[in-house]
N, CA and C atoms as an extended XYZ file, in Angstrom:
495
Properties=species:S:1:pos:R:3:atomname:S:1:resname:S:1:resid:I:1 pbc="F F F"
N       -54.522       11.187      -22.281 N   MET     1
C       -53.632       11.831      -21.339 CA  MET     1
C       -52.852       12.921      -22.073 C   MET     1
N       -52.760       14.095      -21.474 N   SER     2
C       -52.079       15.216      -22.127 CA  SER     2
C       -50.576       14.984      -22.186 C   SER     2
N       -49.926       15.724      -23.069 N   ASP     3
C       -48.467       15.609      -23.209 CA  ASP     3
C       -47.760       15.996      -21.922 C   ASP     3
N       -48.274       17.010      -21.222 N   LEU     4
C       -47.667       17.447      -19.970 CA  LEU     4
C       -47.743       16.348      -18.914 C   LEU     4
N       -48.892       15.689      -18.808 N   ASN     5
C       -49.035       14.594      -17.846 CA  ASN     5
C       -48.095       13.436      -18.167 C   ASN     5
N       -47.936       13.137      -19.451 N   LYS     6
C       -47.011       12.077      -19.851 CA  LYS     6
C       -45.582       12.446      -19.487 C   LYS     6
N       -45.228       13.712      -19.723 N   GLU     7
C       -43.879       14.181      -19.403 CA  GLU     7
C       -43.619       14.096      -17.899 C   GLU     7
N       -44.590       14.514      -17.101 N   ILE     8
C       -44.447       14.435      -15.644 CA  ILE     8
C       -44.287       12.985      -15.220 C   ILE     8
N       -45.111       12.088      -15.776 N   ARG     9
C       -45.025       10.669      -15.431 CA  ARG     9
C       -43.671       10.089      -15.823 C   ARG     9
N       -43.125       10.531      -16.963 N   ASN    10
C       -41.829       10.035      -17.415 CA  ASN    10
C       -40.697       10.495      -16.510 C   ASN    10
N       -40.764       11.734      -16.063 N   VAL    11
C       -39.681       12.271      -15.236 CA  VAL    11
C       -39.865       11.875      -13.782 C   VAL    11
N       -41.061       12.034      -13.258 N   GLN    12
C       -41.296       11.762      -11.851 CA  GLN    12
C       -41.743       10.323      -11.632 C   GLN    12
N       -40.942        9.393      -12.105 N   ASN    13
C       -41.275        8.001      -11.869 CA  ASN    13
C       -40.337        7.435      -10.805 C   ASN    13
N       -40.765        6.408      -10.094 N   PRO    14
C       -39.986        5.880       -8.979 CA  PRO    14
C       -38.601        5.330       -9.371 C   PRO    14
N       -38.453        4.807      -10.568 N   ALA    15
C       -37.136        4.291      -10.978 CA  ALA    15
C       -36.151        5.440      -11.141 C   ALA    15
N       -36.603        6.504      -11.730 N   PHE    16
C       -35.777        7.701      -11.871 CA  PHE    16
C       -35.474        8.286      -10.493 C   PHE    16
N       -36.475        8.262       -9.613 N   GLY    17
C       -36.288        8.716       -8.236 CA  GLY    17
C       -35.285        7.853       -7.486 C   GLY    17
N       -35.307        6.537       -7.725 N   ALA    18
C       -34.340        5.641       -7.084 CA  ALA    18
C       -32.915        6.000       -7.482 C   ALA    18
N       -32.738        6.345       -8.757 N   PHE    19
C       -31.431        6.778       -9.252 CA  PHE    19
C       -30.981        8.056       -8.529 C   PHE    19
N       -31.899        9.016       -8.374 N   ALA    20
C       -31.577       10.274       -7.699 CA  ALA    20
C       -31.250       10.039       -6.232 C   ALA    20
N       -32.025        9.210       -5.567 N   ILE    21
C       -31.791        8.931       -4.147 CA  ILE    21
C       -30.470        8.200       -3.949 C   ILE    21
N       -30.176        7.241       -4.805 N   TRP    22
C       -28.895        6.526       -4.710 CA  TRP    22
C       -27.726        7.503       -4.860 C   TRP    22
N       -27.818        8.419       -5.816 N   ASN    23
C       -26.752        9.400       -6.004 CA  ASN    23
C       -26.648       10.339       -4.808 C   ASN    23
N       -27.768       10.707       -4.230 N   PHE    24
C       -27.755       11.542       -3.029 CA  PHE    24
C       -27.034       10.815       -1.891 C   PHE    24
N       -27.393        9.559       -1.673 N   VAL    25
C       -26.778        8.762       -0.598 CA  VAL    25
C       -25.288        8.576       -0.866 C   VAL    25
N       -24.916        8.358       -2.125 N   ARG    26
C       -23.487        8.263       -2.487 CA  ARG    26
C       -22.750        9.553       -2.149 C   ARG    26
N       -23.356       10.688       -2.495 N   GLY    27
C       -22.744       11.975       -2.204 CA  GLY    27
C       -22.601       12.216       -0.715 C   GLY    27
N       -23.618       11.843        0.037 N   TYR    28
C       -23.592       11.996        1.495 CA  TYR    28
C       -22.459       11.149        2.077 C   TYR    28
N       -22.372        9.924        1.621 N   TYR    29
C       -21.356        8.986        2.121 CA  TYR    29
C       -19.944        9.412        1.720 C   TYR    29
N       -19.798       10.064        0.577 N   SER    30
C       -18.473       10.405        0.048 CA  SER    30
C       -17.729       11.423        0.909 C   SER    30
N       -18.429       12.244        1.664 N   PHE    31
C       -17.766       13.289        2.445 CA  PHE    31
C       -17.034       12.719        3.652 C   PHE    31
N       -17.703       11.902        4.450 N   ASN    32
C       -17.069       11.399        5.679 CA  ASN    32
C       -17.464        9.969        6.026 C   ASN    32
N       -17.925        9.232        5.037 N   SER    33
C       -18.307        7.826        5.190 CA  SER    33
C       -19.381        7.603        6.258 C   SER    33
N       -20.215        8.596        6.464 N   LEU    34
C       -21.333        8.435        7.386 CA  LEU    34
C       -22.588        8.052        6.608 C   LEU    34
N       -23.480        7.338        7.285 N   PHE    35
C       -24.730        6.940        6.664 CA  PHE    35
C       -25.721        8.106        6.694 C   PHE    35
N       -26.637        8.098        5.760 N   THR    36
C       -27.607        9.175        5.586 CA  THR    36
C       -28.810        8.980        6.508 C   THR    36
N       -29.184       10.002        7.283 N   PRO    37
C       -30.417        9.885        8.081 CA  PRO    37
C       -31.626        9.741        7.152 C   PRO    37
N       -32.480        8.783        7.446 N   PHE    38
C       -33.618        8.470        6.585 CA  PHE    38
C       -34.502        9.678        6.259 C   PHE    38
N       -34.850       10.539        7.237 N   PRO    39
C       -35.764       11.651        6.921 CA  PRO    39
C       -35.256       12.593        5.835 C   PRO    39
N       -33.954       12.717        5.695 N   ILE    40
C       -33.381       13.626        4.692 CA  ILE    40
C       -33.750       13.205        3.273 C   ILE    40
N       -34.011       11.936        3.059 N   LEU    41
C       -34.323       11.455        1.709 CA  LEU    41
C       -35.568       12.117        1.131 C   LEU    41
N       -36.417       12.648        1.982 N   PHE    42
C       -37.660       13.241        1.504 CA  PHE    42
C       -37.484       14.624        0.878 C   PHE    42
N       -36.284       15.207        0.973 N   ILE    43
C       -36.043       16.490        0.307 CA  ILE    43
C       -35.436       16.304       -1.081 C   ILE    43
N       -34.947       15.112       -1.382 N   VAL    44
C       -34.212       14.883       -2.634 CA  VAL    44
C       -35.094       15.105       -3.858 C   VAL    44
N       -36.168       14.379       -3.969 N   LEU    45
C       -37.007       14.461       -5.172 CA  LEU    45
C       -37.648       15.832       -5.367 C   LEU    45
N       -38.146       16.488       -4.312 N   PRO    46
C       -38.707       17.830       -4.543 CA  PRO    46
C       -37.683       18.829       -5.094 C   PRO    46
N       -36.424       18.606       -4.817 N   ILE    47
C       -35.396       19.513       -5.334 CA  ILE    47
C       -34.962       19.102       -6.736 C   ILE    47
N       -34.621       17.835       -6.928 N   VAL    48
C       -34.048       17.431       -8.223 CA  VAL    48
C       -35.093       17.243       -9.319 C   VAL    48
N       -36.373       17.149       -8.963 N   PHE    49
C       -37.409       17.042       -9.982 CA  PHE    49
C       -37.926       18.404      -10.433 C   PHE    49
N       -37.386       19.469       -9.871 N   ARG    50
C       -37.739       20.832      -10.315 CA  ARG    50
C       -36.632       21.346      -11.203 C   ARG    50
N       -36.960       21.640      -12.425 N   GLY    51
C       -35.965       22.087      -13.396 CA  GLY    51
C       -35.200       23.313      -12.960 C   GLY    51
N       -35.904       24.316      -12.415 N   ASP    52
C       -35.220       25.539      -12.005 CA  ASP    52
C       -34.265       25.289      -10.842 C   ASP    52
N       -34.660       24.423       -9.915 N   MET    53
C       -33.784       24.132       -8.773 CA  MET    53
C       -32.570       23.303       -9.193 C   MET    53
N       -32.785       22.317      -10.048 N   VAL    54
C       -31.671       21.467      -10.451 CA  VAL    54
C       -30.666       22.247      -11.296 C   VAL    54
N       -31.141       23.216      -12.067 N   GLU    55
C       -30.222       24.056      -12.846 CA  GLU    55
C       -29.313       24.861      -11.928 C   GLU    55
N       -29.910       25.472      -10.894 N   VAL    56
C       -29.111       26.244       -9.927 CA  VAL    56
C       -28.198       25.307       -9.139 C   VAL    56
N       -28.708       24.158       -8.764 N   LEU    57
C       -27.912       23.170       -8.033 CA  LEU    57
C       -26.718       22.712       -8.853 C   LEU    57
N       -26.975       22.369      -10.087 N   TYR    58
C       -25.911       21.898      -10.973 CA  TYR    58
C       -24.887       23.002      -11.244 C   TYR    58
N       -25.366       24.225      -11.299 N   GLY    59
C       -24.485       25.356      -11.599 CA  GLY    59
C       -23.761       25.936      -10.400 C   GLY    59
N       -24.018       25.407       -9.211 N   THR    60
C       -23.347       25.886       -8.002 CA  THR    60
C       -22.117       25.018       -7.761 C   THR    60
N       -20.994       25.666       -7.511 N   ASN    61
C       -19.757       24.927       -7.262 CA  ASN    61
C       -19.878       24.064       -6.016 C   ASN    61
N       -19.321       22.879       -6.075 N   LYS    62
C       -19.408       21.923       -4.971 CA  LYS    62
C       -18.896       22.492       -3.650 C   LYS    62
N       -17.767       23.221       -3.635 N   PRO    63
C       -17.290       23.763       -2.354 CA  PRO    63
C       -18.194       24.845       -1.755 C   PRO    63
N       -19.103       25.402       -2.532 N   SER    64
C       -19.945       26.507       -2.055 CA  SER    64
C       -20.888       26.104       -0.929 C   SER    64
N       -21.513       24.965       -1.044 N   GLY    65
C       -22.376       24.461        0.018 CA  GLY    65
C       -23.845       24.785       -0.140 C   GLY    65
N       -24.628       24.193        0.756 N   LEU    66
C       -26.087       24.284        0.710 CA  LEU    66
C       -26.579       25.708        0.969 C   LEU    66
N       -25.947       26.416        1.873 N   ARG    67
C       -26.365       27.801        2.162 CA  ARG    67
C       -26.248       28.676        0.919 C   ARG    67
N       -25.139       28.558        0.226 N   HIS    68
C       -24.923       29.348       -0.979 CA  HIS    68
C       -25.969       29.000       -2.040 C   HIS    68
N       -26.266       27.719       -2.179 N   PHE    69
C       -27.298       27.266       -3.117 CA  PHE    69
C       -28.642       27.910       -2.784 C   PHE    69
N       -29.063       27.835       -1.527 N   ALA    70
C       -30.357       28.391       -1.120 CA  ALA    70
C       -30.373       29.910       -1.276 C   ALA    70
N       -29.262       30.560       -0.986 N   ASN    71
C       -29.191       32.020       -1.098 CA  ASN    71
C       -29.268       32.500       -2.545 C   ASN    71
N       -28.912       31.647       -3.482 N   LYS    72
C       -28.980       32.034       -4.892 CA  LYS    72
C       -30.401       32.378       -5.328 C   LYS    72
N       -31.386       31.775       -4.683 N   PHE    73
C       -32.773       32.043       -5.045 CA  PHE    73
C       -33.240       33.405       -4.550 C   PHE    73
N       -32.461       34.018       -3.664 N   LEU    74
C       -32.787       35.349       -3.164 CA  LEU    74
C       -32.111       36.448       -3.976 C   LEU    74
N       -31.145       36.073       -4.803 N   SER    75
C       -30.422       37.076       -5.574 CA  SER    75
C       -31.321       37.682       -6.646 C   SER    75
N       -30.984       38.900       -7.057 N   THR    76
C       -31.783       39.568       -8.072 CA  THR    76
C       -31.682       38.876       -9.431 C   THR    76
N       -30.622       38.107       -9.619 N   LYS    77
C       -30.441       37.380      -10.883 CA  LYS    77
C       -31.504       36.288      -11.030 C   LYS    77
N       -31.797       35.592       -9.925 N   VAL    78
C       -32.775       34.501       -9.947 CA  VAL    78
C       -34.121       34.984       -9.402 C   VAL    78
N       -34.098       35.588       -8.222 N   LEU    79
C       -35.259       36.127       -7.514 CA  LEU    79
C       -36.476       35.193       -7.531 C   LEU    79
N       -36.267       34.046       -6.936 N   LYS    80
C       -37.356       33.086       -6.757 CA  LYS    80
C       -37.342       32.636       -5.304 C   LYS    80
N       -37.508       33.604       -4.390 N   ASN    81
C       -37.394       33.292       -2.977 CA  ASN    81
C       -38.478       32.349       -2.468 C   ASN    81
N       -39.552       32.162       -3.197 N   ASP    82
C       -40.592       31.231       -2.780 CA  ASP    82
C       -40.244       29.776       -3.092 C   ASP    82
N       -39.262       29.569       -3.952 N   VAL    83
C       -38.900       28.209       -4.367 CA  VAL    83
C       -38.409       27.394       -3.177 C   VAL    83
N       -37.533       27.954       -2.373 N   VAL    84
C       -36.990       27.225       -1.227 CA  VAL    84
C       -38.095       26.944       -0.210 C   VAL    84
N       -38.979       27.906        0.002 N   SER    85
C       -40.046       27.695        0.984 CA  SER    85
C       -41.059       26.645        0.519 C   SER    85
N       -41.059       26.292       -0.758 N   GLN    86
C       -41.973       25.279       -1.281 CA  GLN    86
C       -41.460       23.852       -1.101 C   GLN    86
N       -40.195       23.697       -0.723 N   ILE    87
C       -39.615       22.351       -0.597 CA  ILE    87
C       -40.390       21.515        0.413 C   ILE    87
N       -40.752       22.095        1.544 N   HIS    88
C       -41.460       21.334        2.576 CA  HIS    88
C       -42.808       20.833        2.059 C   HIS    88
N       -43.557       21.698        1.409 N   ILE    89
C       -44.866       21.312        0.861 CA  ILE    89
C       -44.688       20.243       -0.216 C   ILE    89
N       -43.694       20.439       -1.079 N   SER    90
C       -43.431       19.467       -2.151 CA  SER    90
C       -43.008       18.125       -1.590 C   SER    90
N       -42.207       18.148       -0.517 N   SER    91
C       -41.770       16.864        0.059 CA  SER    91
C       -42.949       16.115        0.651 C   SER    91
N       -43.897       16.832        1.201 N   SER    92
C       -45.106       16.186        1.720 CA  SER    92
C       -45.947       15.626        0.568 C   SER    92
N       -46.071       16.408       -0.500 N   ASN    93
C       -46.854       15.958       -1.661 CA  ASN    93
C       -46.204       14.782       -2.381 C   ASN    93
N       -44.885       14.697       -2.307 N   MET    94
C       -44.161       13.652       -3.043 CA  MET    94
C       -43.734       12.480       -2.150 C   MET    94
N       -44.253       12.393       -0.940 N   LYS    95
C       -43.784       11.354       -0.009 CA  LYS    95
C       -44.028        9.943       -0.545 C   LYS    95
N       -45.156        9.726       -1.226 N   HIS    96
C       -45.418        8.388       -1.764 CA  HIS    96
C       -44.438        8.064       -2.900 C   HIS    96
N       -44.155        9.038       -3.733 N   ASN    97
C       -43.176        8.859       -4.810 CA  ASN    97
C       -41.793        8.580       -4.218 C   ASN    97
N       -41.447        9.297       -3.159 N   THR    98
C       -40.155        9.074       -2.502 CA  THR    98
C       -40.083        7.672       -1.911 C   THR    98
N       -41.137        7.249       -1.236 N   LEU    99
C       -41.147        5.899       -0.657 CA  LEU    99
C       -41.071        4.823       -1.739 C   LEU    99
N       -41.782        5.007       -2.848 N   ASP   100
C       -41.690        4.065       -3.966 CA  ASP   100
C       -40.269        4.030       -4.527 C   ASP   100
N       -39.646        5.189       -4.618 N   SER   101
C       -38.268        5.274       -5.126 CA  SER   101
C       -37.293        4.574       -4.184 C   SER   101
N       -37.497        4.741       -2.893 N   ILE   102
C       -36.643        4.065       -1.905 CA  ILE   102
C       -36.802        2.557       -2.025 C   ILE   102
N       -38.049        2.082       -2.190 N   ARG   103
C       -38.291        0.638       -2.365 CA  ARG   103
C       -37.547        0.095       -3.586 C   ARG   103
N       -37.611        0.832       -4.680 N   ILE   104
C       -36.922        0.389       -5.895 CA  ILE   104
C       -35.417        0.388       -5.682 C   ILE   104
N       -34.891        1.428       -5.037 N   ALA   105
C       -33.452        1.480       -4.766 CA  ALA   105
C       -33.015        0.323       -3.862 C   ALA   105
N       -33.864       -0.041       -2.907 N   LEU   106
C       -33.559       -1.192       -2.045 CA  LEU   106
C       -33.600       -2.498       -2.836 C   LEU   106
N       -34.651       -2.676       -3.645 N   ASN   107
C       -34.792       -3.903       -4.439 CA  ASN   107
C       -33.710       -4.038       -5.500 C   ASN   107
N       -33.212       -2.911       -5.986 N   ALA   108
C       -32.147       -2.935       -6.997 CA  ALA   108
C       -30.764       -3.016       -6.363 C   ALA   108
N       -30.724       -3.144       -5.044 N   SER   109
C       -29.455       -3.218       -4.290 CA  SER   109
C       -28.559       -2.003       -4.543 C   SER   109
N       -29.183       -0.840       -4.640 N   LEU   110
C       -28.418        0.404       -4.737 CA  LEU   110
C       -28.121        0.956       -3.347 C   LEU   110
N       -29.090        0.800       -2.447 N   ILE   111
C       -28.942        1.277       -1.074 CA  ILE   111
C       -29.405        0.191       -0.112 C   ILE   111
N       -29.081        0.397        1.153 N   SER   112
C       -29.581       -0.473        2.202 CA  SER   112
C       -29.929        0.411        3.397 C   SER   112
N       -30.736       -0.123        4.309 N   ILE   113
C       -31.176        0.659        5.466 CA  ILE   113
C       -30.804       -0.063        6.751 C   ILE   113
N       -30.226        0.696        7.674 N   ASP   114
C       -30.044        0.239        9.045 CA  ASP   114
C       -31.336        0.632        9.763 C   ASP   114
N       -32.259       -0.307        9.890 N   TYR   115
C       -33.591       -0.020       10.400 CA  TYR   115
C       -33.593        0.405       11.865 C   TYR   115
N       -32.678       -0.103       12.648 N   GLU   116
C       -32.638        0.251       14.066 CA  GLU   116
C       -32.283        1.711       14.277 C   GLU   116
N       -31.444        2.253       13.416 N   ASN   117
C       -30.986        3.634       13.573 CA  ASN   117
C       -31.540        4.585       12.516 C   ASN   117
N       -32.364        4.079       11.607 N   ALA   118
C       -32.965        4.879       10.518 CA  ALA   118
C       -31.894        5.580        9.699 C   ALA   118
N       -30.900        4.795        9.272 N   LEU   119
C       -29.806        5.317        8.460 CA  LEU   119
C       -29.734        4.552        7.150 C   LEU   119
N       -29.390        5.257        6.099 N   VAL   120
C       -29.325        4.679        4.759 CA  VAL   120
C       -27.887        4.761        4.276 C   VAL   120
N       -27.438        3.701        3.593 N   PHE   121
C       -26.081        3.710        3.058 CA  PHE   121
C       -26.062        3.089        1.668 C   PHE   121
N       -25.107        3.515        0.858 N   PRO   122
C       -25.041        2.978       -0.510 CA  PRO   122
C       -24.411        1.594       -0.519 C   PRO   122
N       -24.958        0.702       -1.322 N   ILE   123
C       -24.351       -0.617       -1.507 CA  ILE   123
C       -23.100       -0.461       -2.366 C   ILE   123
N       -23.218        0.372       -3.381 N   SER   124
C       -22.097        0.642       -4.273 CA  SER   124
C       -21.891        2.150       -4.345 C   SER   124
N       -20.631        2.570       -4.310 N   THR   125
C       -20.340        4.000       -4.423 CA  THR   125
C       -19.744        4.350       -5.781 C   THR   125
N       -19.542        3.344       -6.606 N   THR   126
C       -18.954        3.616       -7.919 CA  THR   126
C       -20.033        4.023       -8.910 C   THR   126
N       -19.696        5.008       -9.718 N   GLU   127
C       -20.604        5.510      -10.732 CA  GLU   127
C       -20.760        4.464      -11.831 C   GLU   127
N       -21.988        4.264      -12.272 N   HIS   128
C       -22.237        3.323      -13.358 CA  HIS   128
C       -21.943        3.995      -14.688 C   HIS   128
N       -21.201        3.350      -15.526 N   LYS   129
C       -20.837        3.927      -16.830 CA  LYS   129
C       -21.933        3.745      -17.870 C   LYS   129
N       -22.940        2.951      -17.550 N   SER   130
C       -24.002        2.673      -18.512 CA  SER   130
C       -25.165        3.656      -18.414 C   SER   130
N       -25.029        4.692      -17.589 N   GLU   131
C       -26.109        5.653      -17.434 CA  GLU   131
C       -26.268        6.483      -18.704 C   GLU   131
N       -27.490        6.688      -19.137 N   PRO   132
C       -27.699        7.532      -20.323 CA  PRO   132
C       -27.254        8.969      -20.044 C   PRO   132
N       -26.734        9.611      -21.045 N   LYS   133
C       -26.249       10.983      -20.891 CA  LYS   133
C       -27.352       11.935      -20.444 C   LYS   133
N       -28.582       11.615      -20.787 N   SER   134
C       -29.698       12.499      -20.458 CA  SER   134
C       -29.971       12.595      -18.954 C   SER   134
N       -29.535       11.606      -18.164 N   ILE   135
C       -29.806       11.653      -16.728 CA  ILE   135
C       -28.543       11.884      -15.885 C   ILE   135
N       -27.409       11.981      -16.513 N   ILE   136
C       -26.162       12.173      -15.771 CA  ILE   136
C       -26.206       13.481      -14.983 C   ILE   136
N       -26.755       14.532      -15.579 N   LYS   137
C       -26.823       15.836      -14.910 CA  LYS   137
C       -27.618       15.731      -13.609 C   LYS   137
N       -28.746       15.044      -13.649 N   LEU   138
C       -29.557       14.875      -12.455 CA  LEU   138
C       -28.807       14.064      -11.405 C   LEU   138
N       -28.084       13.040      -11.833 N   GLY   139
C       -27.313       12.233      -10.895 CA  GLY   139
C       -26.227       13.040      -10.217 C   GLY   139
N       -25.526       13.854      -10.983 N   LYS   140
C       -24.462       14.696      -10.423 CA  LYS   140
C       -25.039       15.733       -9.463 C   LYS   140
N       -26.194       16.309       -9.819 N   ALA   141
C       -26.843       17.285       -8.944 CA  ALA   141
C       -27.281       16.626       -7.633 C   ALA   141
N       -27.837       15.425       -7.706 N   SER   142
C       -28.259       14.693       -6.508 CA  SER   142
C       -27.064       14.364       -5.621 C   SER   142
N       -25.992       13.957       -6.248 N   GLU   143
C       -24.778       13.625       -5.503 CA  GLU   143
C       -24.225       14.859       -4.783 C   GLU   143
N       -24.231       15.996       -5.466 N   LYS   144
C       -23.740       17.246       -4.869 CA  LYS   144
C       -24.616       17.652       -3.683 C   LYS   144
N       -25.927       17.511       -3.829 N   LEU   145
C       -26.849       17.828       -2.746 CA  LEU   145
C       -26.566       16.948       -1.525 C   LEU   145
N       -26.330       15.667       -1.757 N   GLY   146
C       -25.986       14.756       -0.663 CA  GLY   146
C       -24.685       15.142        0.016 C   GLY   146
N       -23.704       15.515       -0.777 N   TYR   147
C       -22.405       15.951       -0.252 CA  TYR   147
C       -22.587       17.163        0.660 C   TYR   147
N       -23.362       18.139        0.204 N   TRP   148
C       -23.604       19.334        1.013 CA  TRP   148
C       -24.321       18.998        2.309 C   TRP   148
N       -25.338       18.148        2.230 N   CYS   149
C       -26.115       17.801        3.420 CA  CYS   149
C       -25.271       17.045        4.440 C   CYS   149
N       -24.283       16.297        3.977 N   SER   150
C       -23.444       15.527        4.896 CA  SER   150
C       -22.591       16.424        5.779 C   SER   150
N       -22.428       17.676        5.410 N   GLN   151
C       -21.606       18.611        6.167 CA  GLN   151
C       -22.411       19.381        7.208 C   GLN   151
N       -23.711       19.125        7.259 N   LEU   152
C       -24.601       19.867        8.147 CA  LEU   152
C       -25.412       18.933        9.019 C   LEU   152
N       -25.939       19.466       10.102 N   THR   153
C       -26.852       18.694       10.946 CA  THR   153
C       -28.258       18.776       10.350 C   THR   153
N       -29.141       17.906       10.816 N   LEU   154
C       -30.537       17.960       10.360 CA  LEU   154
C       -31.156       19.318       10.693 C   LEU   154
N       -30.795       19.852       11.849 N   HIS   155
C       -31.327       21.160       12.247 CA  HIS   155
C       -30.864       22.242       11.269 C   HIS   155
N       -29.600       22.242       10.909 N   GLU   156
C       -29.079       23.244        9.971 CA  GLU   156
C       -29.752       23.113        8.598 C   GLU   156
N       -29.920       21.882        8.137 N   ILE   157
C       -30.585       21.656        6.852 CA  ILE   157
C       -32.019       22.165        6.907 C   ILE   157
N       -32.703       21.882        8.007 N   SER   158
C       -34.100       22.336        8.133 CA  SER   158
C       -34.181       23.863        8.140 C   SER   158
N       -33.210       24.524        8.737 N   GLN   159
C       -33.198       25.988        8.767 CA  GLN   159
C       -32.912       26.570        7.383 C   GLN   159
N       -31.955       26.000        6.677 N   ILE   160
C       -31.555       26.514        5.359 CA  ILE   160
C       -32.646       26.287        4.325 C   ILE   160
N       -33.207       25.080        4.310 N   LEU   161
C       -34.208       24.731        3.297 CA  LEU   161
C       -35.656       24.950        3.760 C   LEU   161
N       -35.811       25.417        4.992 N   LYS   162
C       -37.137       25.720        5.531 CA  LYS   162
C       -38.066       24.497        5.505 C   LYS   162
N       -37.512       23.365        5.980 N   VAL   163
C       -38.279       22.125        6.054 CA  VAL   163
C       -38.291       21.632        7.500 C   VAL   163
N       -39.233       20.759        7.798 N   ARG   164
C       -39.303       20.114        9.111 CA  ARG   164
C       -39.130       18.616        8.900 C   ARG   164
N       -38.310       18.017        9.747 N   PHE   165
C       -38.082       16.564        9.663 CA  PHE   165
C       -38.834       15.873       10.792 C   PHE   165
């Protein structure tokens, strides 16, 4: 197996994805104590598993919001306008990884699901102090993404990120 394949397997593994999804759900819940709509979880991994997107996400101020984040890819400084349009394709390609990550997050009691309403909520909202420093950045980026999404409707998110739920 090539070094690149090993690196992808190490980063894009379901346990790491469970951590990202839990942080996203925590961020969503932190804004107004509302539960996260299940379909939104499918945008988390395609965004936070891309180095260029997570760098811009991490570097965007929390009050700026999702629109400002998406617009940064259109600026001449970044000029990667195709990145946002790839989220939908990536979310479809990563759906099995996302579902595996959700299963792990459920089994680890990080999140729970209201199955009747298709809503997800965090079991714990407190940050774990035992997280390795190497993944804290991804956790903070996931949490910020969740916070931004909690301020918008599914329709607004789909328009900004060019995805269909």
